[in-house]
C-alpha positions in Angstrom: 13.2 -27.0 29.0 11.7 -26.0 25.7 8.3 -25.0 26.9 7.2 -22.2 29.2 5.3 -22.9 32.4 2.5 -20.8 33.7 5.0 -18.9 35.9 7.0 -17.8 32.9 3.9 -16.4 31.2 2.9 -14.6 34.4 6.3 -13.0 34.7 6.1 -11.9 31.0 2.6 -10.4 31.6 3.9 -8.5 34.6 6.8 -7.1 32.7 4.6 -6.1 29.8 2.2 -4.3 32.2 5.0 -2.5 33.8 6.5 -1.3 30.5 3.3 -0.3 28.8 0.9 0.4 31.7 -2.7 -0.7 31.9 -4.1 2.1 29.7 -1.6 1.8 26.9 -2.4 -1.8 25.9 -6.1 -1.2 25.0 -5.1 2.0 23.1 -2.6 -0.1 21.1 -5.2 -2.7 20.3 -7.7 0.0 19.2 -5.0 1.4 16.9 -4.4 -2.1 15.5 -8.1 -2.6 14.9 -8.3 0.7 13.0 -5.3 -0.3 10.9 -7.0 -3.6 10.0 -10.2 -1.9 9.1 -8.4 0.6 7.0 -6.5 -2.2 5.2 -9.7 -4.1 4.5 -11.3 -0.9 3.2 -8.4 -0.2 0.9 -8.5 -3.8 -0.4 -12.2 -3.5 -1.2 -11.7 -0.1 -2.9 -8.9 -1.6 -5.0 -11.3 -4.4 -6.1 -14.0 -1.8 -7.0 -11.6 0.2 -9.1 -10.4 -2.9 -10.9 -13.9 -3.7 -11.8 -14.6 -0.2 -13.1 -11.3 0.1 -15.0 -11.5 1.5 -18.5 -9.7 -0.1 -21.4 -7.7 1.9 -23.8 -9.1 2.1 -27.3 -6.9 3.0 -30.3 -8.0 4.8 -33.4 -8.1 2.7 -36.5 -5.4 4.8 -38.2 -3.0 4.7 -35.3 -0.5 1.9 -35.1 0.7 0.3 -31.9 4.3 1.6 -32.5 3.1 5.2 -32.8 1.2 4.8 -29.5 4.3 3.4 -27.8 6.4 6.4 -29.1 3.8 8.8 -27.7 3.8 7.1 -24.3 7.6 7.1 -24.1 7.9 10.8 -25.0 5.5 12.0 -22.2 
């Protein structure tokens, strides 16, 4: 009772094909693949920017409190 037989899966497949049509499913899979590629590219871009990140250098006469005040004012 808990598992599906082959007939259940065939009925589900027929319903999906009737709802989306034969042409729409490959289009959806193509869009999904483009999204995955875009996500991977974004993750690799994020890694590159983290590697090239610049550190903030303070002048020797500037205290940390003065820098915090400047940051909070802007």
